[in-house]
C-alpha positions in Angstrom: 118.4 83.5 95.6 117.9 79.9 95.1 119.3 78.0 92.5 116.8 77.5 89.4 116.7 73.7 89.9 115.1 74.3 93.3 112.2 76.3 92.2 109.1 74.1 92.1 107.1 73.7 88.6 104.0 76.0 89.6 106.5 78.5 90.6 108.2 78.5 87.6 105.1 79.1 85.4 104.2 81.8 88.0 107.3 83.5 87.1 107.2 82.9 83.4 103.8 84.9 83.6 105.1 87.6 85.6 107.8 88.2 83.2 105.7 88.9 80.5 103.9 92.0 79.7 101.0 93.4 82.3 97.7 93.5 80.8 96.5 97.0 79.8 93.8 97.6 82.3 95.1 97.3 85.9 92.0 95.6 86.6 91.9 93.2 84.5 96.0 92.2 85.4 94.9 92.5 89.3 92.4 89.7 88.5 94.7 87.7 86.6 97.6 88.4 89.0 95.3 87.4 92.2 94.2 84.3 90.3 97.8 83.1 89.7 99.0 83.8 93.3 96.0 81.9 94.4 96.9 79.0 92.4 100.4 79.0 93.6 99.3 78.8 97.5 97.0 76.3 96.9 98.0 73.1 98.9 101.3 74.4 99.9 102.6 74.4 103.4 106.2 75.9 103.0 106.7 79.9 101.9 107.0 80.5 98.8 110.9 81.1 97.3 112.8 84.6 97.4 112.8 84.4 93.3 109.4 84.7 93.1 108.5 86.9 96.2 111.1 89.5 94.3 108.7 88.8 90.9 105.3 89.1 92.7 106.4 92.4 94.5 107.7 94.2 91.7 104.3 93.1 89.8 102.0 94.6 92.5 103.7 97.1 93.2 104.2 98.4 89.6 100.3 97.8 89.7 100.0 99.8 92.7 102.0 102.7 90.9 99.4 102.5 87.8 96.6 103.0 90.4 98.3 105.8 92.7 98.6 108.0 89.3 95.1 107.6 88.4 93.8 108.2 92.1 95.9 111.4 91.9 94.3 112.5 88.3 90.7 112.5 90.0 89.3 113.9 92.9 86.9 112.7 95.4 84.6 111.0 95.4 86.6 108.5 93.0 84.7 106.7 90.5 83.2 103.4 91.7 85.4 101.2 89.2 88.7 102.8 90.5 87.5 102.8 94.1 86.5 99.0 93.9 89.8 97.8 91.9 91.9 100.1 94.6 90.6 98.1 97.2 91.3 95.0 95.5 94.8 95.7 95.2 95.0 96.9 98.5 94.0 93.2 99.8 97.0 92.2 97.4 99.2 94.1 98.6 98.6 92.7 102.3 98.6 89.3 101.0 102.1 90.2 99.8 103.3 91.8 102.5 102.0 88.4 104.3 104.2 86.5 102.4 107.6 88.6 103.4 106.4 88.0 107.1 106.5 84.3 106.9 109.8 84.3 105.0 111.1 85.8 108.5 110.6 82.2 110.4 109.8 82.2 113.8 112.1 83.7 116.4 115.3 81.8 117.3 115.1 80.7 113.6 115.2 83.7 111.4 116.8 84.0 108.1 120.0 85.4 107.7 118.4 88.8 105.7 115.2 88.7 107.9 116.0 92.6 108.1 115.7 92.7 104.0 112.2 90.4 104.1 110.5 93.1 106.9 111.8 96.1 104.9 110.3 94.7 101.8 107.0 93.8 103.5 106.8 97.3 105.3 107.1 99.1 101.9 104.5 97.2 100.5 102.3 98.0 103.8 102.9 102.0 103.1 101.8 101.8 99.7 98.6 100.0 101.0 98.3 102.8 103.4 98.6 105.5 101.1 96.2 103.7 98.4 93.5 103.4 101.0 93.8 107.2 102.0 93.9 108.2 98.7 90.2 107.0 97.9 89.2 108.0 101.7 88.5 104.3 102.4 89.4 102.5 105.6 92.7 100.3 105.8 91.8 96.6 105.3 91.8 94.7 108.4 95.2 93.2 109.4 97.5 96.1 107.9 98.5 97.8 111.8 98.8 93.8 113.3 101.2 92.8 110.3 103.1 96.3 110.6 104.0 95.7 114.2 105.0 92.0 113.4 107.3 92.8 110.8 108.7 96.2 113.3 108.9 93.5 116.2 111.2 91.0 113.5 113.2 93.9 112.6 114.0 94.8 116.1 113.4 98.8 114.9 113.0 99.7 118.8 116.8 98.6 119.2 118.0 99.5 115.5 119.9 102.4 114.8 118.1 106.0 113.7 118.3 106.0 110.3 118.0 102.0 109.7 115.7 101.6 107.1 113.4 99.0 108.3 113.0 101.4 111.4 112.3 104.2 109.0 109.9 102.4 106.6 107.9 101.4 110.0 107.9 105.1 111.4 106.8 106.5 107.8 103.6 104.3 108.5 103.5 105.5 112.0 103.8 109.4 111.2 101.5 109.8 108.5 99.0 107.8 110.6 99.8 110.4 113.4 99.1 113.3 110.8 95.5 113.0 110.1 95.6 111.7 106.6 92.1 112.0 106.1 93.1 116.1 106.6 95.3 115.9 103.5 94.5 116.4 99.8 95.9 113.3 97.3 99.2 115.2 96.0 99.9 116.4 99.5 99.8 112.7 101.1 101.7 111.6 98.1 104.4 114.2 98.9 104.6 113.6 102.3 105.5 110.0 101.5 108.2 110.9 99.7 109.4 113.8 102.0 109.3 111.6 105.2 112.9 110.2 104.8 115.7 109.4 106.9 116.7 112.9 107.6 113.0 113.7 109.4 112.5 110.2 110.4 115.6 109.6 112.2 115.0 112.2 114.5 111.8 111.2 115.8 111.1 109.6 119.5 110.8 106.2 119.3 111.1 104.4 122.7 109.6 100.7 124.2 109.4 103.0 127.5 106.7 105.9 128.1 108.2 109.1 127.1 108.5 112.4 129.2 106.4 114.8 126.9 103.3 112.4 126.7 101.0 115.5 125.8 102.3 114.7 122.2 103.4 111.4 122.2 101.5 108.2 121.2 101.4 104.9 122.3 101.1 101.5 120.0 100.1 98.3 121.0 102.7 96.0 119.3 100.4 92.9 119.6 97.3 94.5 118.3 95.5 95.3 115.1 95.2 99.1 116.2 96.5 102.0 114.5 98.9 104.4 116.7 96.7 106.3 119.7 97.6 109.4 121.2 98.2 109.8 124.5 96.6 113.1 125.3 93.3 111.7 123.8 93.6 107.9 125.5 96.3 107.1 128.1 97.9 104.0 127.4 96.6 100.9 129.4 98.9 100.0 132.5 98.6 96.1 131.4 100.3 97.1 128.1 103.3 98.7 129.9 103.5 96.0 132.3 103.4 93.1 129.5 105.9 94.8 127.6 103.3 95.2 124.2 103.9 99.0 123.9 106.0 101.5 122.1 105.9 104.8 122.4 106.3 107.4 119.4 107.3 111.3 119.8 106.8 113.4 116.6 107.5 116.6 118.3 111.3 116.6 117.5 110.2 116.0 113.9 108.2 118.9 114.1 111.1 121.0 114.8 112.5 119.7 112.0 110.0 120.7 109.7 110.5 124.0 111.6 113.9 124.4 109.7 112.2 123.4 106.1 110.0 126.5 107.3 112.4 128.6 107.3 114.3 127.8 104.6 111.5 127.7 102.0 110.4 131.3 103.0 113.9 132.4 102.6 113.5 131.0 99.3 110.4 132.6 98.2 111.5 135.8 99.6 114.8 135.7 97.5 113.0 134.8 94.6 110.6 137.6 95.1 113.4 140.2 95.2 114.5 138.6 92.1 111.1 139.1 90.7 110.2 135.7 90.0 107.1 134.0 90.9 108.2 131.0 93.0 104.7 130.9 94.7 103.6 129.0 91.7 106.5 127.5 90.9 107.5 123.6 91.8 110.2 123.4 93.6 113.2 122.0 92.3 114.4 118.6 92.9 117.8 119.9 94.0 115.7 122.7 96.0 116.8 122.0 99.7 115.9 118.2 98.9 112.1 118.6 98.8 110.4 115.9 96.4 108.3 117.4 93.3 105.2 118.2 92.7 104.3 121.0 95.0 105.1 124.4 94.6 106.8 126.6 97.3 103.7 127.9 98.6 102.0 124.5 98.8 104.8 123.0 100.4 104.9 125.7 102.9 101.2 125.4 103.8 101.7 121.9 104.0 104.6 121.9 106.4 103.0 124.4 108.8 99.9 121.9 109.0 102.0 119.0 109.8 104.1 120.7 112.1 101.0 121.9 114.3 99.7 118.3 114.0 103.1 116.8 115.4 104.2 119.8 118.0 100.5 119.6 119.6 98.1 116.3 119.5 94.6 118.0 118.5 92.2 117.2 120.8 88.1 117.6 120.6 87.3 120.4 123.2 83.2 120.6 122.3 80.9 117.4 122.8 79.4 116.3 119.6 75.7 115.9 119.5 74.2 113.3 117.5 71.9 114.5 114.8 70.1 113.8 111.7 68.8 116.2 109.3 69.3 117.3 106.0 71.1 120.6 104.7 71.5 122.2 101.4 75.1 122.5 100.4 77.1 125.1 97.8 80.9 123.3 97.5 83.8 125.6 96.4 84.9 129.0 96.9 84.0 130.1 93.6 80.6 128.4 94.0 79.8 129.9 97.0 81.0 133.4 96.0 78.9 133.3 92.8 76.0 132.2 95.3 76.6 135.4 97.2 76.9 137.6 94.1 73.7 135.8 92.3 71.7 136.6 95.4 73.2 140.4 96.3 72.8 141.3 93.1 69.3 140.2 92.5 67.9 140.9 95.9 70.0 143.7 97.5 70.8 141.0 100.1 74.7 140.7 100.5 74.8 138.2 103.2 73.9 135.2 101.4 71.0 134.7 103.5 67.6 133.9 101.2 66.5 133.4 97.8 67.4 130.9 95.1 70.7 129.7 93.7 71.8 128.8 90.6 70.6 125.3 89.2 73.0 122.7 90.0 74.7 124.7 92.5 73.4 122.9 95.8 73.2 119.2 96.8 71.4 117.4 99.8 73.5 116.2 102.6 72.6 114.9 105.8 73.8 115.7 109.3 75.5 113.3 111.2 76.7 115.2 114.2 77.5 118.6 115.1 79.0 120.8 118.1 79.2 124.6 118.6 82.7 124.4 116.3 81.8 122.1 113.1 79.8 119.3 112.1 79.7 116.0 110.3 78.0 115.3 107.0 77.2 112.6 104.8 75.7 112.2 101.3 74.8 108.4 100.9 73.5 109.0 97.2 76.7 110.5 95.9 77.8 113.7 95.1 78.3 114.8 91.4 80.4 117.8 93.2 84.7 117.4 93.4 85.4 117.6 97.5 88.8 117.4 98.9 90.3 118.4 102.4 91.0 122.1 102.6 88.1 123.2 100.3 85.5 125.8 101.3 81.5 125.3 101.3 78.4 126.6 102.4 75.6 125.2 104.1 72.3 126.0 105.6 69.5 123.8 107.0 66.8 126.3 105.7 66.0 128.5 102.8 65.2 131.2 105.2 68.9 131.3 107.0 71.8 132.5 106.6 74.6 130.3 104.8 77.3 129.2 107.2 80.8 128.5 105.8 83.2 126.0 106.6 86.3 124.0 105.8 86.4 120.4 105.1 88.9 119.2 107.8 88.7 115.5 106.6 86.9 113.4 103.8 86.1 109.7 104.3 84.6 107.2 102.3 83.7 104.0 103.6 82.2 102.7 100.4 81.1 104.0 96.8 79.0 106.7 96.5 79.2 107.6 100.3 81.0 110.3 101.4 81.7 111.9 104.8 83.1 115.0 105.5 84.2 116.7 108.8 83.7 120.4 109.0 85.1 123.3 110.8 82.4 126.3 111.0 84.6 129.7 110.5 81.4 132.0 109.6 77.8 132.1 110.1 77.4 134.1 107.3 79.3 136.4 104.5 79.6 138.6 102.0 81.2 138.2 98.2 83.6 140.7 97.9 86.9 141.0 95.3 90.3 141.9 97.0 93.2 142.9 95.7 96.5 143.5 97.6 99.1 146.2 97.5 102.0 145.4 94.9 99.7 143.2 92.8 97.9 144.3 89.6 94.9 145.8 89.5 93.6 143.0 87.3 94.7 140.6 90.1 91.6 141.1 92.2 90.7 138.1 93.6 86.7 136.5 95.0 86.9 136.5 98.5 84.0 135.6 101.5 84.0 138.5 103.8 83.1 136.8 107.2 81.9 138.5 110.5 83.3 138.8 113.9 82.8 135.1 115.6 83.5 135.4 119.5 85.7 133.7 120.7 87.4 132.3 117.9 87.9 135.4 116.3 87.8 138.6 117.2 87.9 140.8 114.0 86.2 140.6 110.9 88.0 138.2 108.0 88.4 137.3 104.8 88.6 133.9 103.2 90.2 133.8 99.7 91.6 131.5 97.2 95.7 130.3 98.4 98.4 132.6 97.5 95.9 136.2 97.7 97.7 137.5 100.9 100.6 139.3 99.5 101.2 142.2 101.5 99.2 143.8 104.9 97.5 146.7 102.9 94.7 145.4 100.3 91.5 146.8 99.3 88.1 145.3 98.7 85.2 145.6 96.9 81.5 144.8 97.7 78.8 144.7 94.8 75.3 144.9 95.0 72.8 147.9 95.1 75.7 150.0 95.6 79.3 149.5 94.8 81.4 149.5 98.5 85.2 150.2 98.6 87.5 150.1 101.8 91.2 149.4 102.3 92.3 147.5 105.0 95.1 146.0 107.0 95.3 142.3 107.3 96.3 140.7 110.9 98.0 137.8 109.7 97.2 134.1 108.1 94.9 132.6 110.7 94.6 129.3 107.9 95.9 128.2 104.9 95.3 124.9 102.5 95.9 123.8 99.1 92.8 125.9 98.1 92.0 128.4 100.7 93.4 131.0 103.2 91.9 133.0 105.9 93.0 136.3 107.5 91.8 138.5 109.8 91.5 142.2 109.3 90.7 145.6 110.1 89.6 148.6 108.2 92.6 151.4 107.8 92.3 154.5 109.6 94.5 155.8 107.5 94.2 154.8 103.8 96.9 155.9 101.3 
């Protein structure tokens, strides 16, 4: 740290302001912060001092923490003012991270604390990446180029497996390869806290191509480009020949997550035998070293999805067909269930096929592209309904057509008021039913959607129910309508589990109890 007398006057003024109390509004604080940084940088040719860097980084990270708390308290799409404030804050984070890169200096003239500068810059970029994904927005241009530069300067390829700089860089890379647009805000924040040296140190990370090419990702160390999956886009030969490529293999991390899944499963089993409701209680800070914020059930579902993502890179199997037409959309499992109940009771049709929905339930969206397994839709004019990854919705093109049931796989928002959803089709029609599992109280009948067989994806009928409903093999379901239908069935195992819903196939029990 420089002596006090070596600090220029303009930096002294900035430090004095940074030491003061921040504005109550993050928007106002950010405006003043950006203006003062711009004043310091004007006319300067040398990097700012270490004292200023530390103070500036502390202030911008404080603003990021405040904004992150606000974003976690709302669902997508976020309010316009919060979206715009987040975008401006991301630019500020990128600028300050660039100041740390400047302090590293050119190769051959590195400062003794080069590693500390690179680590601080990467931590700022991690926060930037998280905030961008919390609003479902694209990351600012230059993020990946700067991240790769800081990683090169820190020599992360040659560093020890548990080196702080290496782990900071691999944390951003790991989040990028986990399809972050498919995570809810709470899941994303939890994942960032969870990915520490215990998990990141086992990841495959080499300058030469790795053997498990099907699960590996390549990185162009000189480009403003996110990691690319080898299974989707092979690495260009010229990058390898020029020594500009790194290779990241998350499969060992997926195997590490398998151990975590086993631990949580055993923890939940022991709690259940003790009569505790562990599926809804957050894990304690000392429970297996997991961060706070998610219940055991939510943690288990998230770890399983991350493990699946890292064990085998998803590859699109069916071509997308560009399209543009309007569809009616009903968002949320509860709203879709009420839609089926409303139409079944008033018209005697239990498949949600015709008739009017209750006012306010339906919204108009535009289909952008589609394939046999799903589609992408956009709401350009904004939507009053909250959406998040893993939610259920129903849509149809024409009032005379049946409702199709989908799961939201990812959410993107390139500008305020514009939301794009990637959907996976799981049912071409549905019936609203109530399900109750063996061992649960009778009053715990949960609303669910009964889905028909859907070859070749699903060879048995299925139930889409709220997360946490699936409790044992045997269950009963009740369907209301012109008459009441009651049946006992056997669940065939979980097919899908998201933060909001779970999907399981079933068959009618030939030996009801």
